[in-house]
N, CA, C and O atoms as CSV, one atom per row, in Angstrom:
chain,resi,resn,atom,element,x,y,z
A,1,MET,N,N,0.844,-1.163,0.000
A,1,MET,CA,C,0.000,0.000,0.000
A,1,MET,C,C,0.896,1.235,0.000
A,1,MET,O,O,1.840,1.319,0.786
A,2,ALA,N,N,0.608,2.178,-0.865
A,2,ALA,CA,C,1.402,3.398,-0.963
A,2,ALA,C,C,1.009,4.369,0.142
A,2,ALA,O,O,-0.171,4.599,0.407
A,3,ALA,N,N,2.023,4.925,0.774
A,3,ALA,CA,C,1.776,5.893,1.833
A,3,ALA,C,C,1.610,7.274,1.225
A,3,ALA,O,O,2.319,7.636,0.286
A,4,GLY,N,N,0.670,8.045,1.762
A,4,GLY,CA,C,0.463,9.406,1.296
A,4,GLY,C,C,1.480,10.332,1.919
A,4,GLY,O,O,2.386,9.890,2.626
A,5,PRO,N,N,1.333,11.606,1.659
A,5,PRO,CA,C,2.276,12.569,2.242
A,5,PRO,C,C,2.170,12.577,3.767
A,5,PRO,O,O,1.081,12.469,4.332
A,6,GLN,N,N,3.297,12.704,4.402
A,6,GLN,CA,C,3.347,12.726,5.864
A,6,GLN,C,C,3.037,14.130,6.371
A,6,GLN,O,O,3.478,15.113,5.775
A,7,PRO,N,N,2.279,14.237,7.472
A,7,PRO,CA,C,2.010,15.573,8.017
A,7,PRO,C,C,3.285,16.180,8.600
A,7,PRO,O,O,4.179,15.464,9.054
A,8,ALA,N,N,3.351,17.483,8.580
A,8,ALA,CA,C,4.507,18.177,9.150
A,8,ALA,C,C,4.541,17.975,10.658
A,8,ALA,O,O,3.496,17.779,11.278
A,9,ASP,N,N,5.717,18.018,11.252
A,9,ASP,CA,C,5.858,17.862,12.699
A,9,ASP,C,C,5.007,18.871,13.456
A,9,ASP,O,O,4.388,18.534,14.465
A,10,SER,N,N,4.975,20.106,12.972
A,10,SER,CA,C,4.198,21.139,13.665
A,10,SER,C,C,2.700,20.815,13.636
A,10,SER,O,O,1.978,21.138,14.579
A,11,THR,N,N,2.235,20.184,12.565
A,11,THR,CA,C,0.832,19.785,12.471
A,11,THR,C,C,0.507,18.732,13.519
A,11,THR,O,O,-0.528,18.797,14.183
A,12,VAL,N,N,1.396,17.770,13.659
A,12,VAL,CA,C,1.197,16.702,14.642
A,12,VAL,C,C,1.236,17.276,16.064
A,12,VAL,O,O,0.411,16.912,16.901
A,13,ARG,N,N,2.186,18.166,16.334
A,13,ARG,CA,C,2.277,18.780,17.662
A,13,ARG,C,C,1.019,19.595,17.979
A,13,ARG,O,O,0.521,19.559,19.105
A,14,THR,N,N,0.508,20.328,16.985
A,14,THR,CA,C,-0.702,21.127,17.192
A,14,THR,C,C,-1.891,20.224,17.501
A,14,THR,O,O,-2.663,20.501,18.420
A,15,LEU,N,N,-2.037,19.156,16.744
A,15,LEU,CA,C,-3.140,18.221,16.970
A,15,LEU,C,C,-3.037,17.591,18.358
A,15,LEU,O,O,-4.035,17.504,19.073
A,16,LEU,N,N,-1.849,17.155,18.742
A,16,LEU,CA,C,-1.671,16.548,20.062
A,16,LEU,C,C,-1.932,17.562,21.175
A,16,LEU,O,O,-2.495,17.210,22.212
A,17,SER,N,N,-1.534,18.800,20.972
A,17,SER,CA,C,-1.785,19.849,21.960
A,17,SER,C,C,-3.284,20.071,22.141
A,17,SER,O,O,-3.764,20.218,23.266
A,18,ARG,N,N,-4.015,20.095,21.041
A,18,ARG,CA,C,-5.477,20.259,21.126
A,18,ARG,C,C,-6.132,19.071,21.820
A,18,ARG,O,O,-7.028,19.242,22.646
A,19,LEU,N,N,-5.683,17.879,21.482
A,19,LEU,CA,C,-6.240,16.682,22.130
A,19,LEU,C,C,-5.925,16.675,23.621
A,19,LEU,O,O,-6.741,16.232,24.430
A,20,GLU,N,N,-4.744,17.164,23.984
A,20,GLU,CA,C,-4.369,17.238,25.401
A,20,GLU,C,C,-5.265,18.238,26.137
A,20,GLU,O,O,-5.726,17.952,27.242
A,21,ARG,N,N,-5.516,19.405,25.540
A,21,ARG,CA,C,-6.392,20.407,26.163
A,21,ARG,C,C,-7.809,19.866,26.356
A,21,ARG,O,O,-8.487,20.225,27.319
A,22,ARG,N,N,-8.251,19.009,25.447
A,22,ARG,CA,C,-9.595,18.430,25.543
A,22,ARG,C,C,-9.644,17.217,26.468
A,22,ARG,O,O,-10.706,16.633,26.687
A,23,GLY,N,N,-8.483,16.845,27.007
A,23,GLY,CA,C,-8.447,15.720,27.933
A,23,GLY,C,C,-8.487,14.362,27.264
A,23,GLY,O,O,-8.830,13.368,27.904
A,24,MET,N,N,-8.142,14.303,25.989
A,24,MET,CA,C,-8.217,13.043,25.269
A,24,MET,C,C,-6.891,12.286,25.265
A,24,MET,O,O,-6.868,11.066,25.103
A,25,VAL,N,N,-5.791,13.011,25.444
A,25,VAL,CA,C,-4.476,12.377,25.579
A,25,VAL,C,C,-3.751,13.030,26.742
A,25,VAL,O,O,-4.060,14.157,27.130
A,26,VAL,N,N,-2.784,12.311,27.294
A,26,VAL,CA,C,-1.934,12.872,28.347
A,26,VAL,C,C,-0.484,12.700,27.922
A,26,VAL,O,O,-0.111,11.717,27.282
A,27,ARG,N,N,0.317,13.682,28.296
A,27,ARG,CA,C,1.732,13.667,27.955
A,27,ARG,C,C,2.480,12.886,29.027
A,27,ARG,O,O,2.175,13.001,30.214
A,28,SER,N,N,3.443,12.104,28.614
A,28,SER,CA,C,4.276,11.356,29.539
A,28,SER,C,C,5.095,12.330,30.377
A,28,SER,O,O,5.624,13.309,29.852
A,29,SER,N,N,5.201,12.067,31.672
A,29,SER,CA,C,5.958,12.966,32.542
A,29,SER,C,C,7.463,12.810,32.351
A,29,SER,O,O,8.207,13.775,32.528
A,30,ASP,N,N,7.916,11.632,31.999
A,30,ASP,CA,C,9.362,11.435,31.841
A,30,ASP,C,C,9.832,11.608,30.394
A,30,ASP,O,O,11.025,11.791,30.150
A,31,ARG,N,N,8.913,11.551,29.443
A,31,ARG,CA,C,9.264,11.739,28.031
A,31,ARG,C,C,8.237,12.676,27.404
A,31,ARG,O,O,7.181,12.218,26.969
A,32,PRO,N,N,8.523,13.984,27.349
A,32,PRO,CA,C,7.533,14.976,26.937
A,32,PRO,C,C,6.988,14.816,25.522
A,32,PRO,O,O,5.931,15.368,25.218
A,33,ALA,N,N,7.667,14.085,24.650
A,33,ALA,CA,C,7.177,13.912,23.290
A,33,ALA,C,C,6.322,12.654,23.143
A,33,ALA,O,O,5.919,12.303,22.034
A,34,VAL,N,N,6.049,11.980,24.250
A,34,VAL,CA,C,5.269,10.744,24.210
A,34,VAL,C,C,3.897,11.006,24.820
A,34,VAL,O,O,3.788,11.520,25.933
A,35,TYR,N,N,2.856,10.648,24.083
A,35,TYR,CA,C,1.481,10.822,24.534
A,35,TYR,C,C,0.807,9.466,24.611
A,35,TYR,O,O,1.198,8.519,23.929
A,36,ARG,N,N,-0.205,9.389,25.449
A,36,ARG,CA,C,-1.017,8.168,25.520
A,36,ARG,C,C,-2.464,8.585,25.693
A,36,ARG,O,O,-2.738,9.701,26.133
A,37,PRO,N,N,-3.397,7.701,25.354
A,37,PRO,CA,C,-4.809,8.052,25.524
A,37,PRO,C,C,-5.106,8.341,26.992
A,37,PRO,O,O,-4.604,7.655,27.882
A,38,ALA,N,N,-5.908,9.340,27.231
A,38,ALA,CA,C,-6.309,9.667,28.605
A,38,ALA,C,C,-7.393,8.688,29.033
A,38,ALA,O,O,-8.217,8.267,28.220
A,39,PRO,N,N,-7.388,8.327,30.318
A,39,PRO,CA,C,-8.462,7.464,30.792
A,39,PRO,C,C,-9.806,8.164,30.611
A,39,PRO,O,O,-9.942,9.344,30.934
A,40,GLN,N,N,-10.774,7.456,30.108
A,40,GLN,CA,C,-12.088,8.039,29.850
A,40,GLN,C,C,-13.019,7.750,31.026
A,40,GLN,O,O,-13.421,6.610,31.255
A,41,VAL,N,N,-13.350,8.804,31.761
A,41,VAL,CA,C,-14.259,8.659,32.890
A,41,VAL,C,C,-15.695,8.602,32.380
A,41,VAL,O,O,-16.505,7.808,32.859
A,42,ARG,N,N,-15.995,9.449,31.410
A,42,ARG,CA,C,-17.332,9.482,30.818
A,42,ARG,C,C,-17.256,8.937,29.394
A,42,ARG,O,O,-16.224,9.051,28.733
A,43,PRO,N,N,-18.340,8.353,28.933
A,43,PRO,CA,C,-18.335,7.894,27.536
A,43,PRO,C,C,-18.111,9.064,26.575
A,43,PRO,O,O,-18.497,10.198,26.862
A,44,MET,N,N,-17.491,8.779,25.449
A,44,MET,CA,C,-17.186,9.817,24.477
A,44,MET,C,C,-18.445,10.520,23.987
A,44,MET,O,O,-18.417,11.730,23.761
A,45,SER,N,N,-19.538,9.805,23.819
A,45,SER,CA,C,-20.767,10.435,23.344
A,45,SER,C,C,-21.267,11.477,24.343
A,45,SER,O,O,-21.791,12.518,23.947
A,46,GLU,N,N,-21.108,11.201,25.629
A,46,GLU,CA,C,-21.527,12.160,26.652
A,46,GLU,C,C,-20.647,13.408,26.611
A,46,GLU,O,O,-21.141,14.527,26.750
A,47,ARG,N,N,-19.358,13.213,26.421
A,47,ARG,CA,C,-18.446,14.365,26.321
A,47,ARG,C,C,-18.762,15.198,25.092
A,47,ARG,O,O,-18.747,16.427,25.152
A,48,ALA,N,N,-19.048,14.535,23.975
A,48,ALA,CA,C,-19.376,15.261,22.745
A,48,ALA,C,C,-20.663,16.056,22.928
A,48,ALA,O,O,-20.749,17.204,22.493
A,49,MET,N,N,-21.654,15.463,23.563
A,49,MET,CA,C,-22.920,16.163,23.794
A,49,MET,C,C,-22.703,17.352,24.720
A,49,MET,O,O,-23.281,18.417,24.501
A,50,ARG,N,N,-21.881,17.188,25.749
A,50,ARG,CA,C,-21.587,18.295,26.658
A,50,ARG,C,C,-20.912,19.437,25.898
A,50,ARG,O,O,-21.209,20.606,26.142
A,51,ASP,N,N,-20.001,19.099,24.975
A,51,ASP,CA,C,-19.350,20.128,24.166
A,51,ASP,C,C,-20.368,20.886,23.312
A,51,ASP,O,O,-20.295,22.110,23.199
A,52,VAL,N,N,-21.311,20.167,22.715
A,52,VAL,CA,C,-22.353,20.810,21.899
A,52,VAL,C,C,-23.211,21.718,22.765
A,52,VAL,O,O,-23.495,22.853,22.382
A,53,ILE,N,N,-23.627,21.230,23.929
A,53,ILE,CA,C,-24.462,22.029,24.833
A,53,ILE,C,C,-23.717,23.276,25.288
A,53,ILE,O,O,-24.283,24.369,25.304
A,54,ASP,N,N,-22.459,23.118,25.656
A,54,ASP,CA,C,-21.672,24.272,26.101
A,54,ASP,C,C,-21.464,25.279,24.975
A,54,ASP,O,O,-21.530,26.487,25.203
A,55,THR,N,N,-21.213,24.793,23.768
A,55,THR,CA,C,-20.904,25.666,22.644
A,55,THR,C,C,-22.127,26.385,22.095
A,55,THR,O,O,-22.081,27.591,21.855
A,56,PHE,N,N,-23.220,25.655,21.893
A,56,PHE,CA,C,-24.370,26.225,21.196
A,56,PHE,C,C,-25.530,26.637,22.101
A,56,PHE,O,O,-26.408,27.387,21.675
A,57,TYR,N,N,-25.542,26.160,23.335
A,57,TYR,CA,C,-26.674,26.446,24.224
A,57,TYR,C,C,-26.229,27.037,25.552
A,57,TYR,O,O,-26.942,26.935,26.550
A,58,ALA,N,N,-25.060,27.651,25.570
A,58,ALA,CA,C,-24.530,28.328,26.762
A,58,ALA,C,C,-24.591,27.437,28.002
A,58,ALA,O,O,-24.839,27.919,29.108
A,59,GLY,N,N,-24.367,26.147,27.816
A,59,GLY,CA,C,-24.335,25.222,28.938
A,59,GLY,C,C,-25.694,24.761,29.432
A,59,GLY,O,O,-25.769,24.027,30.417
A,60,SER,N,N,-26.768,25.172,28.775
A,60,SER,CA,C,-28.112,24.831,29.241
A,60,SER,C,C,-28.625,23.553,28.575
A,60,SER,O,O,-28.964,23.551,27.391
A,61,ALA,N,N,-28.676,22.477,29.346
A,61,ALA,CA,C,-29.203,21.214,28.832
A,61,ALA,C,C,-30.680,21.357,28.485
A,61,ALA,O,O,-31.160,20.736,27.537
A,62,ALA,N,N,-31.402,22.174,29.251
A,62,ALA,CA,C,-32.830,22.376,28.982
A,62,ALA,C,C,-33.025,23.039,27.622
A,62,ALA,O,O,-33.918,22.649,26.870
A,63,SER,N,N,-32.205,24.032,27.297
A,63,SER,CA,C,-32.310,24.693,25.984
A,63,SER,C,C,-31.992,23.718,24.864
A,63,SER,O,O,-32.658,23.719,23.829
A,64,ALA,N,N,-30.984,22.891,25.063
A,64,ALA,CA,C,-30.621,21.898,24.050
A,64,ALA,C,C,-31.741,20.888,23.864
A,64,ALA,O,O,-32.085,20.543,22.734
A,65,ALA,N,N,-32.310,20.414,24.963
A,65,ALA,CA,C,-33.403,19.443,24.875
A,65,ALA,C,C,-34.609,20.048,24.169
A,65,ALA,O,O,-35.249,19.387,23.352
A,66,THR,N,N,-34.916,21.293,24.479
A,66,THR,CA,C,-36.033,21.964,23.827
A,66,THR,C,C,-35.794,22.072,22.328
A,66,THR,O,O,-36.708,21.852,21.533
A,67,ALA,N,N,-34.567,22.411,21.940
A,67,ALA,CA,C,-34.235,22.502,20.519
A,67,ALA,C,C,-34.358,21.138,19.844
A,67,ALA,O,O,-34.883,21.037,18.735
A,68,LEU,N,N,-33.881,20.102,20.501
A,68,LEU,CA,C,-33.972,18.761,19.924
A,68,LEU,C,C,-35.422,18.314,19.787
A,68,LEU,O,O,-35.792,17.709,18.781
A,69,LEU,N,N,-36.228,18.602,20.774
A,69,LEU,CA,C,-37.630,18.220,20.708
A,69,LEU,C,C,-38.350,18.971,19.588
A,69,LEU,O,O,-39.260,18.429,18.961
A,70,GLY,N,N,-37.947,20.206,19.338
A,70,GLY,CA,C,-38.562,20.989,18.285
A,70,GLY,C,C,-38.214,20.515,16.879
A,70,GLY,O,O,-38.915,20.841,15.922
A,71,LEU,N,N,-37.130,19.745,16.750
A,71,LEU,CA,C,-36.706,19.251,15.443
A,71,LEU,C,C,-37.413,17.971,15.025
A,71,LEU,O,O,-37.439,17.631,13.842
A,72,SER,N,N,-37.974,17.277,15.969
A,72,SER,CA,C,-38.523,15.960,15.657
A,72,SER,C,C,-40.036,16.006,15.506
A,72,SER,O,O,-40.692,17.011,15.781
A,73,LYS,N,N,-40.545,14.896,15.067
A,73,LYS,CA,C,-42.002,14.753,14.998
A,73,LYS,C,C,-42.525,14.652,16.423
A,73,LYS,O,O,-41.734,14.470,17.348
A,74,PRO,N,N,-43.814,14.762,16.626
A,74,PRO,CA,C,-44.355,14.700,17.993
A,74,PRO,C,C,-43.897,13.438,18.733
A,74,PRO,O,O,-43.736,12.371,18.140
A,75,LEU,N,N,-43.693,13.592,20.035
A,75,LEU,CA,C,-43.233,12.464,20.849
A,75,LEU,C,C,-44.306,11.390,20.954
A,75,LEU,O,O,-45.498,11.679,21.061
A,76,THR,N,N,-43.855,10.159,20.922
A,76,THR,CA,C,-44.775,9.054,21.193
A,76,THR,C,C,-44.957,8.949,22.699
A,76,THR,O,O,-44.186,9.529,23.464
A,77,ALA,N,N,-45.955,8.224,23.116
A,77,ALA,CA,C,-46.180,8.021,24.548
A,77,ALA,C,C,-44.970,7.337,25.181
A,77,ALA,O,O,-44.601,7.646,26.314
A,78,ALA,N,N,-44.356,6.413,24.453
A,78,ALA,CA,C,-43.184,5.704,24.984
A,78,ALA,C,C,-42.004,6.662,25.144
A,78,ALA,O,O,-41.305,6.619,26.157
A,79,ASP,N,N,-41.779,7.530,24.149
A,79,ASP,CA,C,-40.685,8.510,24.245
A,79,ASP,C,C,-40.925,9.457,25.413
A,79,ASP,O,O,-40.002,9.770,26.165
A,80,ARG,N,N,-42.144,9.902,25.561
A,80,ARG,CA,C,-42.497,10.814,26.657
A,80,ARG,C,C,-42.250,10.142,28.004
A,80,ARG,O,O,-41.742,10.774,28.930
A,81,ALA,N,N,-42.608,8.867,28.116
A,81,ALA,CA,C,-42.403,8.132,29.366
A,81,ALA,C,C,-40.918,8.005,29.690
A,81,ALA,O,O,-40.523,8.137,30.848
A,82,VAL,N,N,-40.091,7.749,28.672
A,82,VAL,CA,C,-38.644,7.625,28.883
A,82,VAL,C,C,-38.071,8.959,29.363
A,82,VAL,O,O,-37.281,8.989,30.307
A,83,LEU,N,N,-38.463,10.061,28.719
A,83,LEU,CA,C,-37.973,11.380,29.122
A,83,LEU,C,C,-38.414,11.734,30.536
A,83,LEU,O,O,-37.612,12.221,31.334
A,84,LEU,N,N,-39.661,11.496,30.845
A,84,LEU,CA,C,-40.164,11.796,32.197
A,84,LEU,C,C,-39.445,10.963,33.251
A,84,LEU,O,O,-39.125,11.466,34.328
A,85,ALA,N,N,-39.189,9.690,32.947
A,85,ALA,CA,C,-38.476,8.832,33.897
A,85,ALA,C,C,-37.053,9.348,34.120
A,85,ALA,O,O,-36.555,9.326,35.246
A,86,ALA,N,N,-36.396,9.812,33.051
A,86,ALA,CA,C,-35.042,10.350,33.186
A,86,ALA,C,C,-35.054,11.611,34.040
A,86,ALA,O,O,-34.178,11.795,34.885
A,87,ILE,N,N,-36.037,12.476,33.829
A,87,ILE,CA,C,-36.143,13.708,34.621
A,87,ILE,C,C,-36.419,13.372,36.080
A,87,ILE,O,O,-35.811,13.959,36.974
A,88,GLU,N,N,-37.316,12.446,36.326
A,88,GLU,CA,C,-37.629,12.058,37.705
A,88,GLU,C,C,-36.419,11.425,38.386
A,88,GLU,O,O,-36.195,11.644,39.576
A,89,ALA,N,N,-35.644,10.648,37.646
A,89,ALA,CA,C,-34.440,10.035,38.218
A,89,ALA,C,C,-33.436,11.110,38.605
A,89,ALA,O,O,-32.746,10.979,39.616
A,90,MET,N,N,-33.347,12.172,37.812
A,90,MET,CA,C,-32.451,13.270,38.158
A,90,MET,C,C,-32.963,13.995,39.394
A,90,MET,O,O,-32.169,14.415,40.235
A,91,ASP,N,N,-34.274,14.146,39.516
A,91,ASP,CA,C,-34.860,14.792,40.694
A,91,ASP,C,C,-34.579,13.975,41.952
A,91,ASP,O,O,-34.342,14.536,43.022
A,92,ASP,N,N,-34.606,12.647,41.822
A,92,ASP,CA,C,-34.342,11.765,42.959
A,92,ASP,C,C,-32.909,11.886,43.427
A,92,ASP,O,O,-32.627,11.671,44.606
A,93,ASP,N,N,-31.980,12.233,42.516
A,93,ASP,CA,C,-30.570,12.359,42.862
A,93,ASP,C,C,-30.250,13.677,43.571
A,93,ASP,O,O,-29.182,13.817,44.167
A,94,GLN,N,N,-31.166,14.636,43.509
A,94,GLN,CA,C,-30.935,15.947,44.137
A,94,GLN,C,C,-31.119,15.833,45.636
A,94,GLN,O,O,-31.993,15.102,46.103
A,95,PRO,N,N,-30.279,16.571,46.417
A,95,PRO,CA,C,-30.413,16.499,47.881
A,95,PRO,C,C,-31.647,17.215,48.377
A,95,PRO,O,O,-31.901,17.245,49.581
């Protein structure tokens, strides 16, 4: 298989720096040019959704949910029950 053009060193460093800022990789303490995947505490989909909510909805999950609900067809009774159960479960977790 033929290899394509290699990215410049500065491109790789920039990408790794961005991934490090996002918490996706960590730099080795004894070898600064060595990176490894960061341990994932939350699933990637949850982190991506949090990024979308923070970026487009000023951190408001309620605003994001309202926007998502407005994009879809009317909720089915089953969908409504799932959403209500999730909201009630969050209420139960509050002190």
